[in-house]
C-alpha positions in Angstrom: 20.4 -11.6 -32.3 19.6 -10.6 -28.7 16.5 -10.5 -27.5 15.1 -7.2 -26.5 13.0 -8.5 -23.1 12.9 -5.9 -20.6 11.2 -8.2 -18.1 11.9 -11.9 -18.4 8.6 -14.2 -19.3 6.0 -11.1 -21.0 5.8 -10.3 -24.0 4.9 -6.9 -23.8 7.1 -5.9 -20.8 5.5 -2.7 -19.2 5.7 -4.6 -16.3 8.8 -3.9 -14.1 8.6 -0.4 -13.5 11.9 1.7 -12.5 13.4 0.5 -9.2 11.5 -2.4 -8.6 13.1 -5.9 -8.2 13.7 -8.4 -11.2 12.0 -11.4 -10.6 13.7 -14.7 -9.4 13.2 -15.8 -12.9 14.9 -13.2 -14.5 18.0 -13.4 -12.2 18.4 -17.1 -12.6 18.4 -16.8 -16.5 20.8 -13.8 -15.7 23.2 -16.6 -13.8 22.7 -19.2 -16.8 23.2 -16.6 -19.4 26.2 -15.5 -17.6 27.7 -18.7 -17.1 27.1 -19.5 -20.5 29.9 -16.6 -21.5 27.2 -13.6 -22.1 29.2 -10.1 -21.0 27.3 -8.3 -18.7 26.8 -5.6 -20.6 25.0 -7.8 -23.0 22.9 -9.0 -20.5 22.2 -5.4 -19.2 20.7 -4.7 -22.7 18.2 -7.8 -23.3 17.2 -7.5 -20.2 16.7 -3.3 -19.8 18.7 -2.8 -16.8 21.7 -1.2 -15.6 25.0 -2.8 -15.6 25.3 -2.3 -12.0 22.2 -5.2 -11.6 23.5 -7.4 -13.5 26.7 -7.4 -11.4 25.1 -7.3 -8.3 22.5 -10.1 -9.2 25.8 -12.3 -9.7 27.7 -11.2 -6.9 24.4 -12.0 -4.5 24.7 -15.7 -6.5 28.2 -15.7 -5.7 28.2 -14.7 -1.9 24.7 -16.5 -1.2 24.3 -18.9 -3.7 20.6 -17.6 -3.8 18.0 -15.7 -6.1 16.1 -14.6 -3.7 16.0 -10.8 -2.4 18.1 -10.7 0.8 17.1 -9.1 3.9 16.8 -5.6 4.5 19.1 -3.6 6.7 18.2 -1.2 9.6 16.4 -1.9 13.0 14.0 -4.7 13.1 10.6 -4.1 13.7 9.7 -3.6 17.5 6.1 -5.6 17.4 5.9 -8.5 15.4 2.4 -8.3 12.9 0.6 -10.8 15.7 1.6 -8.0 18.3 0.2 -5.3 16.4 -3.1 -7.0 15.6 -3.1 -7.5 19.4 -2.6 -3.8 20.0 -5.1 -2.8 17.7 -7.9 -5.4 18.6 -7.4 -4.2 22.2 -8.1 -0.8 21.5 -11.5 -1.4 18.7 -12.4 -3.4 21.5 -12.6 -0.5 24.5 -11.8 3.0 22.7 -11.8 4.6 26.1 -9.0 2.6 27.6 -6.3 5.0 28.8 -2.7 4.7 27.6 -1.4 3.4 31.1 -3.9 0.6 31.0 -2.9 -0.3 27.2 0.6 -0.7 28.2 -0.1 -3.3 31.4 -2.6 -5.0 29.5 -0.4 -6.1 26.7 1.2 -9.3 27.6 4.8 -8.2 25.9 7.0 -5.1 26.5 7.1 -1.8 24.7 6.8 1.9 25.7 3.6 4.1 24.8 5.2 6.3 22.4 5.9 2.8 20.3 1.7 2.1 21.0 1.3 5.4 19.7 3.1 5.3 16.7 2.0 2.0 15.4 -1.6 2.9 16.0 -1.2 6.5 14.3 0.9 5.6 11.6 -0.3 2.1 10.6 -4.0 2.5 11.0 -4.4 6.2 11.3 -6.1 5.6 14.4 -5.5 8.3 17.2 -7.1 9.8 20.5 -9.9 12.0 20.1 -11.8 13.5 22.7 -15.6 12.1 22.8 -18.3 13.8 21.8 -21.1 14.5 24.9 -24.4 12.8 24.0 -27.6 15.2 25.4 -29.3 13.8 28.4 -32.0 11.5 26.7 -33.3 8.2 28.8 -34.5 5.2 26.7 -38.7 6.1 27.4 -37.9 9.6 25.6 -35.5 8.1 22.4 -38.8 5.9 21.8 -40.6 9.1 21.6 -38.7 11.0 19.7 -38.3 7.8 17.2 -41.7 7.2 16.9 -42.2 11.3 16.2 -39.6 10.5 13.2 -41.0 7.9 12.0 -44.8 9.7 12.0 -43.1 12.5 10.0 -41.4 10.5 7.2 -44.2 10.0 5.6 -45.2 13.5 5.4 -42.0 15.1 4.4 -43.5 17.4 2.5 -46.1 18.7 4.8 -42.9 19.5 7.7 -40.7 21.3 4.7 -44.0 24.0 4.6 -44.8 24.6 7.7 -41.4 24.4 9.9 -39.1 27.0 10.2 -35.3 26.1 10.3 -32.7 27.7 12.6 -28.9 26.8 12.5 -28.4 27.5 15.9 -28.4 24.0 17.1 -26.1 21.9 18.7 -26.3 18.5 20.1 -22.7 19.5 22.6 -23.8 20.6 26.1 -21.1 22.3 27.9 -18.2 21.8 25.5 -15.3 20.8 26.4 -15.8 19.4 30.1 -16.5 16.7 31.6 -15.8 14.5 27.9 -13.1 11.6 27.9 -11.0 10.4 25.2 -11.9 7.6 22.9 -9.1 5.9 20.2 -11.4 6.5 16.9 -11.0 7.0 13.7 -12.7 10.6 11.9 -15.8 9.4 10.7 -16.4 7.4 13.7 -17.3 10.8 15.5 -21.1 9.8 16.4 -20.9 6.1 17.2 -22.8 5.5 19.7 -19.9 4.0 21.5 -17.9 6.9 21.1 -19.9 9.3 22.8 -19.5 10.6 26.5 
């Protein structure tokens, strides 16, 4: 009686989804069973795969003598993972770096378009226009912070005696004099991302 294993080595086998590769152990068992005289159609039924999967597995064994997955066809990656991490590290260290400066700082050759593609698609990181910071020196910042701390405990009194307006903005003269920074969407008001 043939076994009805869908994925080799599991009692309940919903583990291998459609389109996923066979495990190395399953491929080894398929090759061994075929050498023992089992037909491809019987192996396909036993493993719950299409008979072409069995044929390709056996052909890979005959041609390459391996049960590992072969390298995918297509153009190889332009940058290694190490080079990609270097690009990300430089951009995160200096968010206000310009594309040309980033390109010149790298110890390897690639185009600016490649850098844009890597940062955008692998890390969802792109250039944004930086927010403009209101003029505020350290002395005024300390006074504002002390004021906020004093009123923090008197929140109810603040709510009852204050009239609020929605006419408030931290931008002063928007879209002029601002630079561009590499950042994620949620980092809009981080101190190093504001102009």
